[in-house]
N, CA, C and O atoms as CSV, one atom per row, in Angstrom:
chain,resi,resn,atom,element,x,y,z
A,1,UNK,N,N,4.364,-24.970,-2.363
A,1,UNK,CA,C,5.033,-24.665,-1.125
A,1,UNK,C,C,4.306,-23.505,-0.455
A,1,UNK,O,O,3.825,-22.593,-1.128
A,2,UNK,N,N,4.229,-23.543,0.855
A,2,UNK,CA,C,3.608,-22.469,1.634
A,2,UNK,C,C,4.724,-21.543,2.132
A,2,UNK,O,O,5.643,-21.981,2.823
A,3,UNK,N,N,4.631,-20.280,1.775
A,3,UNK,CA,C,5.692,-19.308,2.045
A,3,UNK,C,C,5.095,-18.077,2.697
A,3,UNK,O,O,3.975,-17.677,2.381
A,4,UNK,N,N,5.851,-17.476,3.614
A,4,UNK,CA,C,5.515,-16.141,4.110
A,4,UNK,C,C,6.676,-15.240,3.713
A,4,UNK,O,O,7.818,-15.462,4.117
A,5,UNK,N,N,6.367,-14.222,2.917
A,5,UNK,CA,C,7.381,-13.303,2.410
A,5,UNK,C,C,7.444,-12.074,3.311
A,5,UNK,O,O,6.454,-11.358,3.466
A,6,UNK,N,N,8.590,-11.838,3.894
A,6,UNK,CA,C,8.795,-10.692,4.772
A,6,UNK,C,C,8.649,-9.388,3.978
A,6,UNK,O,O,8.681,-9.390,2.747
A,7,UNK,N,N,8.488,-8.289,4.697
A,7,UNK,CA,C,8.300,-6.983,4.049
A,7,UNK,C,C,9.448,-6.597,3.128
A,7,UNK,O,O,9.245,-5.837,2.181
A,8,UNK,N,N,10.641,-7.101,3.385
A,8,UNK,CA,C,11.789,-6.714,2.571
A,8,UNK,C,C,11.876,-7.499,1.260
A,8,UNK,O,O,12.788,-7.267,0.466
A,9,UNK,N,N,10.954,-8.412,1.026
A,9,UNK,CA,C,10.939,-9.176,-0.233
A,9,UNK,C,C,10.326,-8.316,-1.337
A,9,UNK,O,O,9.282,-7.689,-1.161
A,10,UNK,N,N,10.990,-8.308,-2.445
A,10,UNK,CA,C,10.509,-7.550,-3.592
A,10,UNK,C,C,9.152,-8.092,-4.041
A,10,UNK,O,O,8.940,-9.304,-4.063
A,11,UNK,N,N,8.252,-7.207,-4.392
A,11,UNK,CA,C,6.902,-7.585,-4.812
A,11,UNK,C,C,6.932,-8.519,-6.016
A,11,UNK,O,O,6.099,-9.419,-6.131
A,12,UNK,N,N,7.885,-8.307,-6.903
A,12,UNK,CA,C,7.980,-9.148,-8.099
A,12,UNK,C,C,8.333,-10.599,-7.758
A,12,UNK,O,O,7.932,-11.522,-8.467
A,13,UNK,N,N,9.078,-10.793,-6.682
A,13,UNK,CA,C,9.384,-12.152,-6.227
A,13,UNK,C,C,8.114,-12.830,-5.746
A,13,UNK,O,O,7.861,-13.994,-6.055
A,14,UNK,N,N,7.316,-12.087,-4.986
A,14,UNK,CA,C,6.038,-12.625,-4.497
A,14,UNK,C,C,5.142,-12.992,-5.675
A,14,UNK,O,O,4.550,-14.071,-5.694
A,15,UNK,N,N,5.041,-12.099,-6.654
A,15,UNK,CA,C,4.211,-12.349,-7.841
A,15,UNK,C,C,4.705,-13.585,-8.589
A,15,UNK,O,O,3.908,-14.445,-8.964
A,16,UNK,N,N,6.013,-13.674,-8.804
A,16,UNK,CA,C,6.582,-14.808,-9.537
A,16,UNK,C,C,6.326,-16.130,-8.811
A,16,UNK,O,O,6.002,-17.133,-9.446
A,17,UNK,N,N,6.466,-16.135,-7.510
A,17,UNK,CA,C,6.209,-17.353,-6.743
A,17,UNK,C,C,4.743,-17.761,-6.836
A,17,UNK,O,O,4.427,-18.941,-6.985
A,18,UNK,N,N,3.857,-16.784,-6.749
A,18,UNK,CA,C,2.431,-17.089,-6.884
A,18,UNK,C,C,2.111,-17.626,-8.270
A,18,UNK,O,O,1.348,-18.582,-8.409
A,19,UNK,N,N,2.692,-17.016,-9.292
A,19,UNK,CA,C,2.462,-17.489,-10.662
A,19,UNK,C,C,2.989,-18.905,-10.865
A,19,UNK,O,O,2.489,-19.648,-11.709
A,20,UNK,N,N,4.000,-19.271,-10.087
A,20,UNK,CA,C,4.558,-20.619,-10.170
A,20,UNK,C,C,3.726,-21.620,-9.353
A,20,UNK,O,O,4.051,-22.806,-9.298
A,21,UNK,N,N,2.659,-21.134,-8.726
A,21,UNK,CA,C,1.746,-22.018,-8.014
A,21,UNK,C,C,1.958,-22.122,-6.516
A,21,UNK,O,O,1.321,-22.945,-5.857
A,22,UNK,N,N,2.840,-21.304,-5.968
A,22,UNK,CA,C,3.090,-21.355,-4.524
A,22,UNK,C,C,2.070,-20.510,-3.769
A,22,UNK,O,O,1.560,-19.514,-4.282
A,23,UNK,N,N,1.788,-20.931,-2.545
A,23,UNK,CA,C,0.882,-20.219,-1.647
A,23,UNK,C,C,1.734,-19.223,-0.864
A,23,UNK,O,O,2.400,-19.597,0.101
A,24,UNK,N,N,1.711,-17.954,-1.279
A,24,UNK,CA,C,2.579,-16.941,-0.674
A,24,UNK,C,C,1.750,-15.932,0.109
A,24,UNK,O,O,0.882,-15.256,-0.444
A,25,UNK,N,N,2.032,-15.842,1.408
A,25,UNK,CA,C,1.446,-14.827,2.266
A,25,UNK,C,C,2.455,-13.694,2.344
A,25,UNK,O,O,3.578,-13.892,2.808
A,26,UNK,N,N,2.066,-12.513,1.895
A,26,UNK,CA,C,2.969,-11.363,1.901
A,26,UNK,C,C,2.731,-10.537,3.155
A,26,UNK,O,O,1.621,-10.058,3.389
A,27,UNK,N,N,3.769,-10.371,3.956
A,27,UNK,CA,C,3.671,-9.548,5.163
A,27,UNK,C,C,3.283,-8.125,4.775
A,27,UNK,O,O,2.479,-7.485,5.453
A,28,UNK,N,N,3.851,-7.645,3.697
A,28,UNK,CA,C,3.569,-6.283,3.230
A,28,UNK,C,C,2.078,-6.084,2.930
A,28,UNK,O,O,1.543,-4.994,3.136
A,29,UNK,N,N,1.417,-7.124,2.450
A,29,UNK,CA,C,0.000,-7.040,2.080
A,29,UNK,C,C,-0.948,-7.323,3.232
A,29,UNK,O,O,-2.077,-6.833,3.234
A,30,UNK,N,N,-0.510,-8.104,4.212
A,30,UNK,CA,C,-1.456,-8.575,5.231
A,30,UNK,C,C,-1.179,-8.122,6.660
A,30,UNK,O,O,-2.106,-7.738,7.373
A,31,UNK,N,N,0.060,-8.161,7.080
A,31,UNK,CA,C,0.381,-7.814,8.477
A,31,UNK,C,C,1.567,-6.853,8.530
A,31,UNK,O,O,2.482,-7.023,9.335
A,32,UNK,N,N,1.538,-5.855,7.674
A,32,UNK,CA,C,2.642,-4.893,7.555
A,32,UNK,C,C,3.004,-4.299,8.918
A,32,UNK,O,O,2.135,-3.952,9.718
A,33,UNK,N,N,4.300,-4.193,9.154
A,33,UNK,CA,C,4.784,-3.599,10.399
A,33,UNK,C,C,4.897,-4.580,11.552
A,33,UNK,O,O,5.279,-4.197,12.658
A,34,UNK,N,N,4.570,-5.842,11.307
A,34,UNK,CA,C,4.665,-6.845,12.372
A,34,UNK,C,C,6.115,-7.136,12.697
A,34,UNK,O,O,6.989,-7.068,11.832
A,35,UNK,N,N,6.355,-7.456,13.938
A,35,UNK,CA,C,7.707,-7.780,14.377
A,35,UNK,C,C,8.154,-9.147,13.898
A,35,UNK,O,O,7.335,-9.985,13.522
A,36,UNK,N,N,9.445,-9.361,13.914
A,36,UNK,CA,C,10.021,-10.618,13.446
A,36,UNK,C,C,9.485,-11.822,14.221
A,36,UNK,O,O,9.191,-12.861,13.629
A,37,UNK,N,N,9.358,-11.685,15.538
A,37,UNK,CA,C,8.879,-12.808,16.352
A,37,UNK,C,C,7.457,-13.194,15.955
A,37,UNK,O,O,7.131,-14.379,15.892
A,38,UNK,N,N,6.615,-12.207,15.688
A,38,UNK,CA,C,5.240,-12.490,15.262
A,38,UNK,C,C,5.236,-13.226,13.927
A,38,UNK,O,O,4.508,-14.203,13.756
A,39,UNK,N,N,6.042,-12.761,12.989
A,39,UNK,CA,C,6.109,-13.383,11.660
A,39,UNK,C,C,6.633,-14.810,11.774
A,39,UNK,O,O,6.115,-15.714,11.118
A,40,UNK,N,N,7.638,-15.017,12.586
A,40,UNK,CA,C,8.198,-16.348,12.796
A,40,UNK,C,C,7.141,-17.281,13.378
A,40,UNK,O,O,6.988,-18.415,12.922
A,41,UNK,N,N,6.409,-16.803,14.390
A,41,UNK,CA,C,5.356,-17.622,14.997
A,41,UNK,C,C,4.234,-17.913,14.008
A,41,UNK,O,O,3.706,-19.025,13.981
A,42,UNK,N,N,3.865,-16.926,13.199
A,42,UNK,CA,C,2.832,-17.120,12.189
A,42,UNK,C,C,3.275,-18.172,11.173
A,42,UNK,O,O,2.491,-19.035,10.778
A,43,UNK,N,N,4.519,-18.095,10.762
A,43,UNK,CA,C,5.051,-19.075,9.813
A,43,UNK,C,C,5.011,-20.479,10.413
A,43,UNK,O,O,4.633,-21.436,9.737
A,44,UNK,N,N,5.390,-20.596,11.646
A,44,UNK,CA,C,5.380,-21.908,12.303
A,44,UNK,C,C,3.949,-22.419,12.468
A,44,UNK,O,O,3.676,-23.595,12.227
A,45,UNK,N,N,3.048,-21.546,12.875
A,45,UNK,CA,C,1.655,-21.934,13.069
A,45,UNK,C,C,1.009,-22.385,11.760
A,45,UNK,O,O,0.246,-23.351,11.739
A,46,UNK,N,N,1.320,-21.682,10.668
A,46,UNK,CA,C,0.714,-21.983,9.367
A,46,UNK,C,C,1.586,-22.903,8.499
A,46,UNK,O,O,1.289,-23.125,7.326
A,47,UNK,N,N,2.658,-23.429,9.088
A,47,UNK,CA,C,3.581,-24.324,8.369
A,47,UNK,C,C,4.075,-23.678,7.077
A,47,UNK,O,O,3.946,-24.253,5.996
A,48,UNK,N,N,4.641,-22.482,7.199
A,48,UNK,CA,C,5.168,-21.746,6.054
A,48,UNK,C,C,6.674,-21.554,6.199
A,48,UNK,O,O,7.199,-21.481,7.310
A,49,UNK,N,N,7.346,-21.476,5.084
A,49,UNK,CA,C,8.764,-21.151,5.031
A,49,UNK,C,C,8.877,-19.633,5.009
A,49,UNK,O,O,8.131,-18.967,4.291
A,50,UNK,N,N,9.804,-19.078,5.789
A,50,UNK,CA,C,10.005,-17.629,5.805
A,50,UNK,C,C,11.004,-17.246,4.718
A,50,UNK,O,O,12.120,-17.764,4.672
A,51,UNK,N,N,10.588,-16.337,3.849
A,51,UNK,CA,C,11.449,-15.797,2.799
A,51,UNK,C,C,11.817,-14.373,3.207
A,51,UNK,O,O,10.954,-13.497,3.268
A,52,UNK,N,N,13.094,-14.147,3.483
A,52,UNK,CA,C,13.533,-12.844,3.980
A,52,UNK,C,C,15.022,-12.651,3.704
A,52,UNK,O,O,15.755,-13.610,3.464
A,53,UNK,N,N,15.446,-11.402,3.744
A,53,UNK,CA,C,16.876,-11.115,3.716
A,53,UNK,C,C,17.309,-10.520,5.055
A,53,UNK,O,O,18.419,-10.006,5.188
A,54,UNK,N,N,16.430,-10.595,6.029
A,54,UNK,CA,C,16.659,-10.074,7.370
A,54,UNK,C,C,17.399,-11.122,8.193
A,54,UNK,O,O,16.852,-12.188,8.472
A,55,UNK,N,N,18.623,-10.833,8.578
A,55,UNK,CA,C,19.438,-11.799,9.320
A,55,UNK,C,C,18.901,-12.108,10.710
A,55,UNK,O,O,19.267,-13.125,11.299
A,56,UNK,N,N,18.037,-11.245,11.245
A,56,UNK,CA,C,17.475,-11.500,12.572
A,56,UNK,C,C,16.654,-12.783,12.616
A,56,UNK,O,O,16.552,-13.414,13.668
A,57,UNK,N,N,16.072,-13.174,11.495
A,57,UNK,CA,C,15.303,-14.406,11.479
A,57,UNK,C,C,16.188,-15.607,11.765
A,57,UNK,O,O,15.730,-16.583,12.357
A,58,UNK,N,N,17.422,-15.553,11.361
A,58,UNK,CA,C,18.345,-16.639,11.674
A,58,UNK,C,C,18.543,-16.781,13.166
A,58,UNK,O,O,18.605,-17.894,13.688
A,59,UNK,N,N,18.642,-15.656,13.855
A,59,UNK,CA,C,18.795,-15.685,15.309
A,59,UNK,C,C,17.532,-16.228,15.973
A,59,UNK,O,O,17.613,-17.024,16.909
A,60,UNK,N,N,16.354,-15.795,15.488
A,60,UNK,CA,C,15.102,-16.304,16.041
A,60,UNK,C,C,14.982,-17.809,15.830
A,60,UNK,O,O,14.568,-18.541,16.728
A,61,UNK,N,N,15.346,-18.257,14.647
A,61,UNK,CA,C,15.272,-19.678,14.335
A,61,UNK,C,C,16.188,-20.481,15.253
A,61,UNK,O,O,15.811,-21.541,15.753
A,62,UNK,N,N,17.377,-19.970,15.463
A,62,UNK,CA,C,18.331,-20.644,16.342
A,62,UNK,C,C,17.793,-20.718,17.763
A,62,UNK,O,O,17.911,-21.756,18.414
A,63,UNK,N,N,17.207,-19.635,18.251
A,63,UNK,CA,C,16.635,-19.618,19.596
A,63,UNK,C,C,15.500,-20.633,19.713
A,63,UNK,O,O,15.402,-21.338,20.717
A,64,UNK,N,N,14.650,-20.711,18.702
A,64,UNK,CA,C,13.534,-21.655,18.726
A,64,UNK,C,C,14.037,-23.096,18.689
A,64,UNK,O,O,13.443,-23.980,19.306
A,65,UNK,N,N,15.127,-23.330,17.971
A,65,UNK,CA,C,15.689,-24.672,17.899
A,65,UNK,C,C,16.259,-25.072,19.260
A,65,UNK,O,O,16.079,-26.206,19.703
A,66,UNK,N,N,16.939,-24.148,19.912
A,66,UNK,CA,C,17.543,-24.441,21.207
A,66,UNK,C,C,16.506,-24.524,22.313
A,66,UNK,O,O,16.674,-25.280,23.270
A,67,UNK,N,N,15.432,-23.747,22.187
A,67,UNK,CA,C,14.368,-23.699,23.209
A,67,UNK,C,C,13.012,-23.797,22.519
A,67,UNK,O,O,12.280,-22.808,22.465
A,68,UNK,N,N,12.661,-24.973,21.987
A,68,UNK,CA,C,11.400,-25.099,21.251
A,68,UNK,C,C,10.206,-24.888,22.174
A,68,UNK,O,O,10.308,-25.081,23.386
A,69,UNK,N,N,9.075,-24.491,21.595
A,69,UNK,CA,C,7.865,-24.329,22.400
A,69,UNK,C,C,7.425,-25.687,22.965
A,69,UNK,O,O,7.798,-26.740,22.449
A,70,UNK,N,N,6.640,-25.636,24.014
A,70,UNK,CA,C,6.199,-26.864,24.673
A,70,UNK,C,C,5.402,-27.745,23.733
A,70,UNK,O,O,5.512,-28.970,23.796
A,71,UNK,N,N,4.601,-27.149,22.861
A,71,UNK,CA,C,3.767,-27.925,21.947
A,71,UNK,C,C,3.801,-27.275,20.570
A,71,UNK,O,O,3.464,-26.100,20.429
A,72,UNK,N,N,4.199,-28.022,19.571
A,72,UNK,CA,C,4.182,-27.514,18.210
A,72,UNK,C,C,2.816,-27.726,17.611
A,72,UNK,O,O,2.171,-28.749,17.840
A,73,UNK,N,N,2.378,-26.743,16.836
A,73,UNK,CA,C,1.060,-26.864,16.196
A,73,UNK,C,C,1.158,-27.605,14.903
A,73,UNK,O,O,0.149,-27.802,14.227
């Protein structure tokens, strides 16, 4: 599975997922400090599932569902 782990994800979760064979992009390791909208767009562009405990992602997801982009990648 392709996953993007938000900064609030514990490092041990990222390690465990990688050891289980998942492709995990860690925001903390690669794009630290990025806003939620950027992370959401990156996940959509790279076909990744967002792993987070941040409730704002639910709102972003709902907005994207109601108003999807003109062209999905």
